[in-house]
C-alpha positions in Angstrom: 115.5 56.7 108.3 117.3 59.0 106.0 119.3 60.0 109.0 120.2 56.3 109.8 121.3 55.6 106.2 123.6 58.7 105.9 125.2 57.8 109.2 125.6 54.2 107.9 126.9 55.2 104.5 129.7 57.7 106.4 130.8 54.9 108.5 131.1 52.5 105.4 133.1 55.3 103.4 135.8 56.0 106.3 136.0 52.2 106.9 137.1 51.5 103.0 139.3 54.4 103.3 141.4 53.0 106.1 141.4 49.7 104.7 142.7 51.1 101.6 145.5 53.0 103.9 146.3 49.8 106.0 146.8 48.0 102.7 149.4 50.9 101.5 151.0 50.6 104.9 151.1 46.6 105.1 152.6 47.0 101.2 155.4 49.4 102.3 156.4 47.4 105.2 156.7 44.2 103.3 158.7 46.0 100.7 160.9 47.5 102.9 161.2 44.2 105.1 162.1 42.4 101.9 164.8 44.6 100.9 166.5 44.7 104.3 166.6 40.6 103.6 168.3 41.1 100.7 170.7 43.6 101.7 171.6 41.0 104.6 171.8 38.2 102.2 174.2 40.4 100.0 176.5 41.0 103.0 176.5 37.1 103.9 177.3 36.4 100.5 180.8 38.3 100.8 182.9 35.7 102.7 186.6 35.5 103.3 186.7 32.5 101.2 185.1 33.9 98.3 187.3 36.9 98.5 190.7 35.0 98.3 189.1 32.1 96.1 190.5 33.4 92.3 188.2 30.6 90.4 184.6 30.7 92.2 183.7 33.4 89.9 182.9 35.7 92.8 185.2 38.6 93.5 187.6 37.9 91.3 188.7 41.4 90.5 189.3 42.0 94.3 191.0 40.0 97.3 190.3 40.4 101.2 193.0 43.0 101.3 191.3 45.1 98.8 187.8 44.5 100.4 188.9 45.5 104.1 190.8 48.8 102.6 193.0 50.5 104.9 190.6 51.6 107.6 190.3 54.9 107.2 186.7 56.6 106.6 187.5 57.2 102.7 188.5 53.1 102.5 186.9 50.7 104.8 185.0 47.2 104.8 181.7 48.9 104.8 182.3 51.4 101.6 183.2 47.9 99.9 179.9 46.5 101.1 178.0 49.5 100.1 179.4 49.8 96.5 178.9 45.9 96.2 175.2 46.1 96.9 174.7 49.5 95.1 176.6 48.4 91.9 178.4 45.5 92.2 178.4 41.8 91.7 175.8 41.3 94.3 173.8 44.4 93.6 170.5 44.8 95.5 168.2 47.0 93.5 166.2 49.8 95.8 162.8 49.0 96.8 159.9 49.9 94.6 157.1 52.5 94.8 154.1 51.2 96.2 150.5 52.2 96.1 147.5 51.0 94.2 145.9 54.4 93.1 148.8 56.6 94.5 152.5 56.2 94.2 154.5 56.0 97.6 158.1 56.2 96.8 160.7 54.5 99.1 163.7 56.1 99.2 167.1 53.9 100.2 170.2 55.7 101.3 173.3 54.3 102.7 175.6 55.8 105.1 178.9 54.9 106.7 179.0 55.6 110.1 182.3 55.1 112.4 182.0 53.3 115.6 185.3 53.3 117.3 188.1 52.1 115.4 185.6 50.5 112.4 182.9 51.4 110.4 179.3 50.2 109.6 177.0 50.4 107.0 173.6 52.3 107.6 170.7 51.6 105.1 168.0 54.2 105.8 164.5 53.5 104.3 162.1 56.7 104.1 158.6 56.9 102.9 155.6 59.2 103.3 153.0 57.5 105.7 150.0 56.6 103.6 147.4 57.8 106.7 146.3 61.0 106.7 148.5 63.0 109.4 151.3 61.1 109.0 154.4 62.5 107.6 158.1 60.9 106.8 158.8 57.7 108.6 162.0 55.8 108.4 163.4 52.4 109.0 167.1 52.1 109.8 169.1 49.0 110.1 172.8 48.8 110.7 175.3 45.9 109.2 178.7 45.3 110.0 180.6 43.8 107.2 180.7 39.8 107.7 183.8 39.6 106.1 185.4 42.3 108.4 186.4 39.9 110.7 189.3 38.6 108.4 190.2 42.5 107.9 192.2 42.0 111.6 194.2 38.8 111.0 
């Protein structure tokens, strides 16, 4: 009887630990997905019309030409988008740390990547997996600024 009860207790403990890790995993994935959607929404809010309209209260201190930059690695549409998301008018705060009893930090970093004659914004989300034996994981999205089509007119 003792052997059976010990086996059942051990199985129950492992099941509860797995359930906790799964709950943390789901919370991490949800937080990253929410943040990705907010970043994509911010990109869609920077339109050619908003950049050119000086009366709508959005981007009144810049225009399409300034947002597009000169197309170089140091001054381009992807850099403008990154700057707006990080600290501009359409700021998107980074994802929060997740975890009920332990903090799992989600780090978000932006990179500018050259693609042919253009540049894209790459958002990289990294975190330590909540499961035992799982190291650093990443989720990456690439965004071509939605207003960039107006840069080539």
